[in-house]
A tleap script that builds the chain and sets N, CA, C and O, in Angstrom:
source leaprc.protein.ff14SB
mol = sequence {
  NMET THR SER VAL ILE ARG GLY LEU VAL SER
  PHE VAL ALA TRP PHE LEU LEU ALA PHE LEU
  LEU ARG TRP VAL TRP THR MET LEU SER SER
  PRO GLN GLY SER SER LEU PRO MET THR GLY
  ASP GLY GLU ASP LYS GLN ALA GLY THR ARG
  LEU ASP LEU THR THR PRO ASP GLU SER ASP
  GLU LEU ASN GLU LEU LEU LYS PRO LYS ARG
  GLU PRO SER THR GLU GLY ASP GLN GLY PHE
  THR PRO LEU ASN PRO PRO LYS LEU VAL THR
  THR LYS ASP PRO GLU GLU MET ALA LYS ALA
  VAL ARG HIE LEU THR GLU CLYS
}
set mol.1.N position { 0.824 -1.184 0.000 }
set mol.1.CA position { 0.000 0.000 0.000 }
set mol.1.C position { 0.880 1.265 0.000 }
set mol.1.O position { 0.530 2.281 -0.601 }
set mol.2.N position { 2.013 1.175 0.680 }
set mol.2.CA position { 2.921 2.310 0.728 }
set mol.2.C position { 3.449 2.639 -0.675 }
set mol.2.O position { 3.571 3.809 -1.040 }
set mol.3.N position { 3.755 1.613 -1.443 }
set mol.3.CA position { 4.265 1.831 -2.802 }
set mol.3.C position { 3.218 2.487 -3.693 }
set mol.3.O position { 3.550 3.333 -4.524 }
set mol.4.N position { 1.957 2.103 -3.526 }
set mol.4.CA position { 0.884 2.691 -4.327 }
set mol.4.C position { 0.734 4.173 -3.989 }
set mol.4.O position { 0.597 5.007 -4.884 }
set mol.5.N position { 0.760 4.496 -2.707 }
set mol.5.CA position { 0.631 5.897 -2.289 }
set mol.5.C position { 1.805 6.712 -2.795 }
set mol.5.O position { 1.624 7.817 -3.308 }
set mol.6.N position { 3.009 6.173 -2.653 }
set mol.6.CA position { 4.198 6.896 -3.139 }
set mol.6.C position { 4.150 7.062 -4.664 }
set mol.6.O position { 4.548 8.103 -5.185 }
set mol.7.N position { 3.674 6.061 -5.362 }
set mol.7.CA position { 3.539 6.153 -6.818 }
set mol.7.C position { 2.560 7.231 -7.227 }
set mol.7.O position { 2.829 7.996 -8.153 }
set mol.8.N position { 1.413 7.303 -6.541 }
set mol.8.CA position { 0.428 8.331 -6.855 }
set mol.8.C position { 0.954 9.727 -6.548 }
set mol.8.O position { 0.751 10.656 -7.330 }
set mol.9.N position { 1.629 9.876 -5.408 }
set mol.9.CA position { 2.190 11.179 -5.049 }
set mol.9.C position { 3.245 11.602 -6.063 }
set mol.9.O position { 3.279 12.763 -6.470 }
set mol.10.N position { 4.103 10.678 -6.476 }
set mol.10.CA position { 5.138 11.032 -7.453 }
set mol.10.C position { 4.519 11.341 -8.814 }
set mol.10.O position { 5.010 12.218 -9.524 }
set mol.11.N position { 3.457 10.642 -9.188 }
set mol.11.CA position { 2.776 10.926 -10.448 }
set mol.11.C position { 2.203 12.339 -10.429 }
set mol.11.O position { 2.383 13.094 -11.385 }
set mol.12.N position { 1.525 12.696 -9.366 }
set mol.12.CA position { 0.947 14.029 -9.256 }
set mol.12.C position { 2.049 15.094 -9.270 }
set mol.12.O position { 1.897 16.133 -9.913 }
set mol.13.N position { 3.147 14.842 -8.569 }
set mol.13.CA position { 4.240 15.809 -8.526 }
set mol.13.C position { 4.843 16.004 -9.909 }
set mol.13.O position { 5.054 17.142 -10.327 }
set mol.14.N position { 5.124 14.927 -10.626 }
set mol.14.CA position { 5.705 15.040 -11.966 }
set mol.14.C position { 4.723 15.674 -12.945 }
set mol.14.O position { 5.129 16.438 -13.821 }
set mol.15.N position { 3.423 15.362 -12.803 }
set mol.15.CA position { 2.422 15.958 -13.678 }
set mol.15.C position { 2.375 17.466 -13.470 }
set mol.15.O position { 2.349 18.226 -14.438 }
set mol.16.N position { 2.364 17.896 -12.233 }
set mol.16.CA position { 2.333 19.328 -11.942 }
set mol.16.C position { 3.608 20.024 -12.429 }
set mol.16.O position { 3.547 21.132 -12.962 }
set mol.17.N position { 4.747 19.381 -12.247 }
set mol.17.CA position { 6.005 19.953 -12.716 }
set mol.17.C position { 6.005 20.087 -14.243 }
set mol.17.O position { 6.428 21.113 -14.775 }
set mol.18.N position { 5.534 19.059 -14.941 }
set mol.18.CA position { 5.477 19.117 -16.403 }
set mol.18.C position { 4.499 20.188 -16.860 }
set mol.18.O position { 4.782 20.915 -17.812 }
set mol.19.N position { 3.350 20.297 -16.195 }
set mol.19.CA position { 2.368 21.313 -16.548 }
set mol.19.C position { 2.934 22.713 -16.334 }
set mol.19.O position { 2.722 23.605 -17.156 }
set mol.20.N position { 3.650 22.901 -15.236 }
set mol.20.CA position { 4.265 24.193 -14.944 }
set mol.20.C position { 5.326 24.545 -15.989 }
set mol.20.O position { 5.367 25.675 -16.474 }
set mol.21.N position { 6.174 23.590 -16.334 }
set mol.21.CA position { 7.206 23.835 -17.349 }
set mol.21.C position { 6.592 24.131 -18.710 }
set mol.21.O position { 7.096 24.979 -19.447 }
set mol.22.N position { 5.511 23.440 -19.049 }
set mol.22.CA position { 4.830 23.688 -20.325 }
set mol.22.C position { 4.248 25.097 -20.345 }
set mol.22.O position { 4.334 25.788 -21.360 }
set mol.23.N position { 3.663 25.522 -19.247 }
set mol.23.CA position { 3.087 26.863 -19.161 }
set mol.23.C position { 4.180 27.924 -19.303 }
set mol.23.O position { 4.003 28.909 -20.020 }
set mol.24.N position { 5.312 27.719 -18.619 }
set mol.24.CA position { 6.424 28.664 -18.713 }
set mol.24.C position { 6.957 28.699 -20.136 }
set mol.24.O position { 7.237 29.778 -20.658 }
set mol.25.N position { 7.101 27.552 -20.771 }
set mol.25.CA position { 7.599 27.493 -22.151 }
set mol.25.C position { 6.648 28.218 -23.098 }
set mol.25.O position { 7.088 28.909 -24.016 }
set mol.26.N position { 5.351 28.061 -22.875 }
set mol.26.CA position { 4.370 28.749 -23.715 }
set mol.26.C position { 4.459 30.255 -23.517 }
set mol.26.O position { 4.373 31.016 -24.481 }
set mol.27.N position { 4.628 30.681 -22.289 }
set mol.27.CA position { 4.715 32.118 -22.018 }
set mol.27.C position { 5.984 32.715 -22.635 }
set mol.27.O position { 5.953 33.841 -23.132 }
set mol.28.N position { 7.081 31.986 -22.610 }
set mol.28.CA position { 8.333 32.491 -23.170 }
set mol.28.C position { 8.317 32.518 -24.690 }
set mol.28.O position { 8.930 33.397 -25.296 }
set mol.29.N position { 7.631 31.577 -25.313 }
set mol.29.CA position { 7.643 31.504 -26.766 }
set mol.29.C position { 6.486 32.246 -27.411 }
set mol.29.O position { 6.386 32.248 -28.638 }
set mol.30.N position { 5.618 32.869 -26.649 }
set mol.30.CA position { 4.494 33.607 -27.225 }
set mol.30.C position { 4.997 34.910 -27.846 }
set mol.30.O position { 6.039 35.423 -27.439 }
set mol.31.N position { 4.262 35.456 -28.836 }
set mol.31.CA position { 4.702 36.686 -29.495 }
set mol.31.C position { 4.745 37.887 -28.558 }
set mol.31.O position { 5.548 38.793 -28.783 }
set mol.32.N position { 3.922 37.933 -27.525 }
set mol.32.CA position { 3.933 39.074 -26.620 }
set mol.32.C position { 5.220 39.096 -25.806 }
set mol.32.O position { 5.748 40.171 -25.522 }
set mol.33.N position { 5.727 37.945 -25.432 }
set mol.33.CA position { 6.931 37.876 -24.623 }
set mol.33.C position { 8.195 37.933 -25.450 }
set mol.33.O position { 9.296 37.916 -24.899 }
set mol.34.N position { 8.057 38.000 -26.753 }
set mol.34.CA position { 9.219 37.990 -27.628 }
set mol.34.C position { 9.859 39.366 -27.680 }
set mol.34.O position { 9.162 40.380 -27.725 }
set mol.35.N position { 11.179 39.403 -27.674 }
set mol.35.CA position { 11.888 40.677 -27.754 }
set mol.35.C position { 12.271 41.016 -29.185 }
set mol.35.O position { 12.916 42.038 -29.419 }
set mol.36.N position { 11.883 40.166 -30.167 }
set mol.36.CA position { 12.196 40.433 -31.559 }
set mol.36.C position { 11.244 41.492 -32.104 }
set mol.36.O position { 10.057 41.460 -31.783 }
set mol.37.N position { 11.731 42.435 -32.925 }
set mol.37.CA position { 10.848 43.470 -33.470 }
set mol.37.C position { 9.907 42.882 -34.509 }
set mol.37.O position { 10.305 42.025 -35.298 }
set mol.38.N position { 8.665 43.338 -34.511 }
set mol.38.CA position { 7.673 42.914 -35.486 }
set mol.38.C position { 7.784 43.821 -36.704 }
set mol.38.O position { 8.118 44.997 -36.561 }
set mol.39.N position { 7.514 43.305 -37.889 }
set mol.39.CA position { 7.677 44.092 -39.105 }
set mol.39.C position { 6.408 44.798 -39.526 }
set mol.39.O position { 6.476 45.651 -40.411 }
set mol.40.N position { 5.280 44.507 -38.964 }
set mol.40.CA position { 4.078 45.243 -39.288 }
set mol.40.C position { 3.079 44.430 -40.086 }
set mol.40.O position { 1.878 44.620 -39.894 }
set mol.41.N position { 3.494 43.543 -40.964 }
set mol.41.CA position { 2.568 42.720 -41.731 }
set mol.41.C position { 2.020 41.611 -40.849 }
set mol.41.O position { 2.746 41.039 -40.037 }
set mol.42.N position { 0.748 41.312 -41.010 }
set mol.42.CA position { 0.151 40.217 -40.262 }
set mol.42.C position { 0.646 38.871 -40.755 }
set mol.42.O position { 0.625 37.885 -40.018 }
set mol.43.N position { 1.095 38.831 -42.010 }
set mol.43.CA position { 1.579 37.575 -42.565 }
set mol.43.C position { 2.908 37.155 -41.950 }
set mol.43.O position { 3.212 35.964 -41.884 }
set mol.44.N position { 3.705 38.126 -41.498 }
set mol.44.CA position { 5.012 37.814 -40.946 }
set mol.44.C position { 4.921 37.115 -39.594 }
set mol.44.O position { 5.880 36.479 -39.156 }
set mol.45.N position { 3.775 37.230 -38.936 }
set mol.45.CA position { 3.620 36.559 -37.648 }
set mol.45.C position { 3.704 35.041 -37.823 }
set mol.45.O position { 4.228 34.337 -36.961 }
set mol.46.N position { 3.186 34.551 -38.939 }
set mol.46.CA position { 3.150 33.118 -39.176 }
set mol.46.C position { 4.356 32.618 -39.968 }
set mol.46.O position { 4.457 31.423 -40.247 }
set mol.47.N position { 5.255 33.502 -40.327 }
set mol.47.CA position { 6.413 33.112 -41.131 }
set mol.47.C position { 7.301 32.157 -40.342 }
set mol.47.O position { 7.700 32.445 -39.214 }
set mol.48.N position { 7.596 31.042 -40.943 }
set mol.48.CA position { 8.492 30.077 -40.323 }
set mol.48.C position { 7.816 29.091 -39.399 }
set mol.48.O position { 8.488 28.241 -38.815 }
set mol.49.N position { 6.505 29.180 -39.249 }
set mol.49.CA position { 5.819 28.251 -38.352 }
set mol.49.C position { 5.161 27.114 -39.100 }
set mol.49.O position { 4.744 26.135 -38.480 }
set mol.50.N position { 5.056 27.210 -40.404 }
set mol.50.CA position { 4.403 26.168 -41.188 }
set mol.50.C position { 5.306 25.763 -42.344 }
set mol.50.O position { 5.945 26.606 -42.973 }
set mol.51.N position { 5.351 24.470 -42.615 }
set mol.51.CA position { 6.176 23.954 -43.691 }
set mol.51.C position { 5.294 23.126 -44.608 }
set mol.51.O position { 4.780 22.081 -44.210 }
set mol.52.N position { 5.122 23.591 -45.828 }
set mol.52.CA position { 4.313 22.882 -46.810 }
set mol.52.C position { 5.236 22.313 -47.876 }
set mol.52.O position { 5.912 23.059 -48.585 }
set mol.53.N position { 5.262 21.002 -47.987 }
set mol.53.CA position { 6.091 20.348 -48.987 }
set mol.53.C position { 5.207 19.546 -49.933 }
set mol.53.O position { 4.249 18.901 -49.507 }
set mol.54.N position { 5.532 19.590 -51.196 }
set mol.54.CA position { 4.854 18.749 -52.175 }
set mol.54.C position { 5.923 18.031 -52.979 }
set mol.54.O position { 6.994 18.578 -53.240 }
set mol.55.N position { 5.627 16.823 -53.363 }
set mol.55.CA position { 6.562 16.057 -54.177 }
set mol.55.C position { 6.054 16.034 -55.606 }
set mol.55.O position { 4.845 15.983 -55.829 }
set mol.56.N position { 6.944 16.069 -56.568 }
set mol.56.CA position { 6.500 16.033 -57.960 }
set mol.56.C position { 5.903 14.669 -58.290 }
set mol.56.O position { 6.256 13.653 -57.692 }
set mol.57.N position { 4.994 14.674 -59.252 }
set mol.57.CA position { 4.341 13.436 -59.664 }
set mol.57.C position { 5.304 12.622 -60.518 }
set mol.57.O position { 5.622 13.011 -61.642 }
set mol.58.N position { 5.761 11.510 -59.995 }
set mol.58.CA position { 6.707 10.653 -60.701 }
set mol.58.C position { 6.113 9.271 -60.946 }
set mol.58.O position { 6.849 8.288 -61.042 }
set mol.59.N position { 4.798 9.188 -61.047 }
set mol.59.CA position { 4.162 7.890 -61.198 }
set mol.59.C position { 4.514 7.237 -62.532 }
set mol.59.O position { 4.649 6.016 -62.604 }
set mol.60.N position { 4.665 8.042 -63.597 }
set mol.60.CA position { 5.026 7.460 -64.895 }
set mol.60.C position { 6.421 6.842 -64.852 }
set mol.60.O position { 6.637 5.750 -65.377 }
set mol.61.N position { 7.361 7.539 -64.228 }
set mol.61.CA position { 8.713 7.002 -64.113 }
set mol.61.C position { 8.727 5.735 -63.268 }
set mol.61.O position { 9.441 4.782 -63.579 }
set mol.62.N position { 7.941 5.729 -62.207 }
set mol.62.CA position { 7.869 4.557 -61.339 }
set mol.62.C position { 7.277 3.369 -62.078 }
set mol.62.O position { 7.759 2.245 -61.933 }
set mol.63.N position { 6.245 3.602 -62.864 }
set mol.63.CA position { 5.644 2.515 -63.634 }
set mol.63.C position { 6.628 1.953 -64.654 }
set mol.63.O position { 6.659 0.746 -64.893 }
set mol.64.N position { 7.434 2.834 -65.255 }
set mol.64.CA position { 8.437 2.364 -66.208 }
set mol.64.C position { 9.494 1.501 -65.525 }
set mol.64.O position { 9.967 0.522 -66.102 }
set mol.65.N position { 9.865 1.865 -64.291 }
set mol.65.CA position { 10.859 1.072 -63.568 }
set mol.65.C position { 10.310 -0.283 -63.153 }
set mol.65.O position { 11.056 -1.259 -63.075 }
set mol.66.N position { 9.009 -0.352 -62.888 }
set mol.66.CA position { 8.415 -1.604 -62.429 }
set mol.66.C position { 8.133 -2.576 -63.570 }
set mol.66.O position { 7.977 -3.774 -63.330 }
set mol.67.N position { 8.065 -2.083 -64.806 }
set mol.67.CA position { 7.810 -2.966 -65.936 }
set mol.67.C position { 9.029 -3.855 -66.174 }
set mol.67.O position { 10.162 -3.378 -66.108 }
set mol.68.N position { 8.809 -5.148 -66.451 }
set mol.68.CA position { 9.964 -6.018 -66.730 }
set mol.68.C position { 10.595 -5.639 -68.070 }
set mol.68.O position { 9.903 -5.371 -69.052 }
set mol.69.N position { 11.902 -5.625 -68.078 }
set mol.69.CA position { 12.629 -5.274 -69.292 }
set mol.69.C position { 12.791 -6.523 -70.144 }
set mol.69.O position { 13.229 -7.568 -69.663 }
set mol.70.N position { 12.437 -6.401 -71.397 }
set mol.70.CA position { 12.571 -7.512 -72.340 }
set mol.70.C position { 13.722 -7.208 -73.283 }
set mol.70.O position { 13.663 -6.267 -74.074 }
set mol.71.N position { 14.754 -8.006 -73.190 }
set mol.71.CA position { 15.882 -7.840 -74.088 }
set mol.71.C position { 15.765 -8.873 -75.195 }
set mol.71.O position { 15.253 -9.968 -74.965 }
set mol.72.N position { 16.224 -8.549 -76.370 }
set mol.72.CA position { 16.162 -9.544 -77.449 }
set mol.72.C position { 17.025 -10.751 -77.097 }
set mol.72.O position { 18.179 -10.618 -76.689 }
set mol.73.N position { 16.441 -11.918 -77.263 }
set mol.73.CA position { 17.176 -13.135 -76.885 }
set mol.73.C position { 18.210 -13.471 -77.952 }
set mol.73.O position { 17.987 -13.300 -79.151 }
set mol.74.N position { 19.336 -13.949 -77.474 }
set mol.74.CA position { 20.387 -14.374 -78.392 }
set mol.74.C position { 20.351 -15.893 -78.478 }
set mol.74.O position { 19.734 -16.559 -77.646 }
set mol.75.N position { 21.008 -16.428 -79.481 }
set mol.75.CA position { 20.985 -17.880 -79.671 }
set mol.75.C position { 21.715 -18.607 -78.560 }
set mol.75.O position { 21.355 -19.738 -78.233 }
set mol.76.N position { 22.733 -17.990 -77.968 }
set mol.76.CA position { 23.497 -18.631 -76.912 }
set mol.76.C position { 22.832 -18.522 -75.548 }
set mol.76.O position { 23.303 -19.139 -74.592 }
set mol.77.N position { 21.760 -17.761 -75.429 }
set mol.77.CA position { 21.090 -17.557 -74.146 }
set mol.77.C position { 20.237 -18.780 -73.835 }
set mol.77.O position { 19.313 -19.105 -74.581 }
set mol.78.N position { 20.551 -19.460 -72.726 }
set mol.78.CA position { 19.806 -20.661 -72.376 }
set mol.78.C position { 19.073 -20.482 -71.055 }
set mol.78.O position { 18.691 -21.470 -70.428 }
set mol.79.N position { 18.870 -19.252 -70.621 }
set mol.79.CA position { 18.143 -19.007 -69.392 }
set mol.79.C position { 19.067 -18.995 -68.187 }
set mol.79.O position { 20.193 -18.502 -68.249 }
set mol.80.N position { 18.576 -19.537 -67.109 }
set mol.80.CA position { 19.301 -19.515 -65.849 }
set mol.80.C position { 20.391 -20.581 -65.841 }
set mol.80.O position { 20.151 -21.742 -66.175 }
set mol.81.N position { 21.584 -20.165 -65.457 }
set mol.81.CA position { 22.667 -21.120 -65.262 }
set mol.81.C position { 23.222 -20.906 -63.862 }
set mol.81.O position { 23.628 -19.794 -63.525 }
set mol.82.N position { 23.246 -21.944 -63.045 }
set mol.82.CA position { 23.733 -21.768 -61.674 }
set mol.82.C position { 25.230 -21.496 -61.654 }
set mol.82.O position { 25.970 -21.884 -62.559 }
set mol.83.N position { 25.644 -20.827 -60.609 }
set mol.83.CA position { 27.043 -20.506 -60.428 }
set mol.83.C position { 27.784 -21.744 -59.953 }
set mol.83.O position { 27.353 -22.408 -59.011 }
set mol.84.N position { 28.879 -22.048 -60.592 }
set mol.84.CA position { 29.693 -23.200 -60.216 }
set mol.84.C position { 31.053 -22.705 -59.759 }
set mol.84.O position { 31.981 -22.618 -60.563 }
set mol.85.N position { 31.188 -22.378 -58.471 }
set mol.85.CA position { 32.482 -21.890 -57.997 }
set mol.85.C position { 33.497 -23.026 -57.950 }
set mol.85.O position { 33.121 -24.190 -57.812 }
set mol.86.N position { 34.767 -22.698 -58.063 }
set mol.86.CA position { 35.777 -23.754 -57.993 }
set mol.86.C position { 35.841 -24.333 -56.578 }
set mol.86.O position { 35.687 -23.616 -55.590 }
set mol.87.N position { 36.066 -25.612 -56.506 }
set mol.87.CA position { 36.157 -26.277 -55.205 }
set mol.87.C position { 37.540 -26.060 -54.616 }
set mol.87.O position { 38.544 -26.031 -55.327 }
set mol.88.N position { 37.566 -25.908 -53.304 }
set mol.88.CA position { 38.832 -25.740 -52.616 }
set mol.88.C position { 39.420 -27.118 -52.330 }
set mol.88.O position { 38.815 -27.947 -51.651 }
set mol.89.N position { 40.583 -27.328 -52.854 }
set mol.89.CA position { 41.249 -28.614 -52.674 }
set mol.89.C position { 42.595 -28.353 -52.016 }
set mol.89.O position { 43.367 -27.502 -52.457 }
set mol.90.N position { 42.855 -29.091 -50.967 }
set mol.90.CA position { 44.155 -28.944 -50.316 }
set mol.90.C position { 45.130 -29.921 -50.956 }
set mol.90.O position { 44.835 -31.106 -51.113 }
set mol.91.N position { 46.281 -29.409 -51.316 }
set mol.91.CA position { 47.289 -30.259 -51.938 }
set mol.91.C position { 48.442 -30.524 -50.985 }
set mol.91.O position { 49.457 -31.105 -51.369 }
set mol.92.N position { 48.281 -30.091 -49.731 }
set mol.92.CA position { 49.358 -30.275 -48.767 }
set mol.92.C position { 49.256 -31.655 -48.131 }
set mol.92.O position { 48.198 -32.283 -48.116 }
set mol.93.N position { 50.357 -32.090 -47.622 }
set mol.93.CA position { 50.467 -33.379 -46.951 }
set mol.93.C position { 49.743 -33.305 -45.599 }
set mol.93.O position { 49.911 -32.319 -44.882 }
set mol.94.N position { 48.953 -34.304 -45.233 }
set mol.94.CA position { 48.251 -34.285 -43.941 }
set mol.94.C position { 49.200 -34.156 -42.748 }
set mol.94.O position { 48.852 -33.523 -41.751 }
set mol.95.N position { 50.387 -34.744 -42.838 }
set mol.95.CA position { 51.357 -34.630 -41.747 }
set mol.95.C position { 51.808 -33.187 -41.569 }
set mol.95.O position { 51.946 -32.708 -40.444 }
set mol.96.N position { 52.036 -32.503 -42.672 }
set mol.96.CA position { 52.466 -31.117 -42.617 }
set mol.96.C position { 51.363 -30.234 -42.015 }
set mol.96.O position { 51.653 -29.317 -41.246 }
set mol.97.N position { 50.110 -30.508 -42.361 }
set mol.97.CA position { 48.994 -29.749 -41.801 }
set mol.97.C position { 48.845 -30.013 -40.305 }
set mol.97.O position { 48.533 -29.095 -39.546 }
set mol.98.N position { 49.063 -31.254 -39.874 }
set mol.98.CA position { 48.983 -31.581 -38.455 }
set mol.98.C position { 50.064 -30.845 -37.680 }
set mol.98.O position { 49.815 -30.365 -36.574 }
set mol.99.N position { 51.266 -30.750 -38.250 }
set mol.99.CA position { 52.352 -30.002 -37.600 }
set mol.99.C position { 51.974 -28.523 -37.458 }
set mol.99.O position { 52.253 -27.907 -36.429 }
set mol.100.N position { 51.344 -27.960 -38.483 }
set mol.100.CA position { 50.955 -26.556 -38.435 }
set mol.100.C position { 49.907 -26.326 -37.367 }
set mol.100.O position { 49.956 -25.318 -36.662 }
set mol.101.N position { 48.952 -27.248 -37.234 }
set mol.101.CA position { 47.914 -27.113 -36.213 }
set mol.101.C position { 48.535 -27.226 -34.810 }
set mol.101.O position { 48.185 -26.462 -33.911 }
set mol.102.N position { 49.442 -28.168 -34.635 }
set mol.102.CA position { 50.104 -28.321 -33.335 }
set mol.102.C position { 50.899 -27.070 -32.985 }
set mol.102.O position { 50.914 -26.630 -31.835 }
set mol.103.N position { 51.559 -26.503 -33.990 }
set mol.103.CA position { 52.349 -25.304 -33.764 }
set mol.103.C position { 51.459 -24.121 -33.351 }
set mol.103.O position { 51.834 -23.345 -32.473 }
set mol.104.N position { 50.278 -23.980 -33.981 }
set mol.104.CA position { 49.369 -22.885 -33.661 }
set mol.104.C position { 48.707 -23.059 -32.299 }
set mol.104.O position { 48.422 -22.072 -31.620 }
set mol.105.N position { 48.463 -24.295 -31.896 }
set mol.105.CA position { 47.816 -24.508 -30.591 }
set mol.105.C position { 48.775 -24.323 -29.442 }
set mol.105.O position { 48.343 -24.088 -28.314 }
set mol.106.N position { 50.089 -24.423 -29.699 }
set mol.106.CA position { 51.061 -24.219 -28.638 }
set mol.106.C position { 51.165 -22.748 -28.249 }
set mol.106.O position { 51.518 -22.448 -27.108 }
set mol.107.N position { 50.873 -21.835 -29.147 }
set mol.107.CA position { 51.024 -20.398 -28.852 }
set mol.107.C position { 49.884 -19.883 -28.090 }
set mol.107.O position { 49.848 -18.698 -27.759 }
savepdb mol mol.pdb
quit
């Protein structure tokens, strides 16, 4: 029960602190509290507070990129051929490799 009471008290304290800080921030950032000179136009009050962005219509370019490209087939083209990497083959003597492993494990 003590933890619940302490939790509620701390919640109320933090809520009040946040509300107070928000109120102070609003008062400091309001135009009346600002020390910057006003230019006289009503439009300048809103300058810099709104950002309107539009993107150009590129749907035709996007559709062209999504279309599969058809290249003229050549006689040598046989479709998919899997990659055949060269196999790694050791040509060293097993005794020599065992000596190398023993040497590396000693260090």
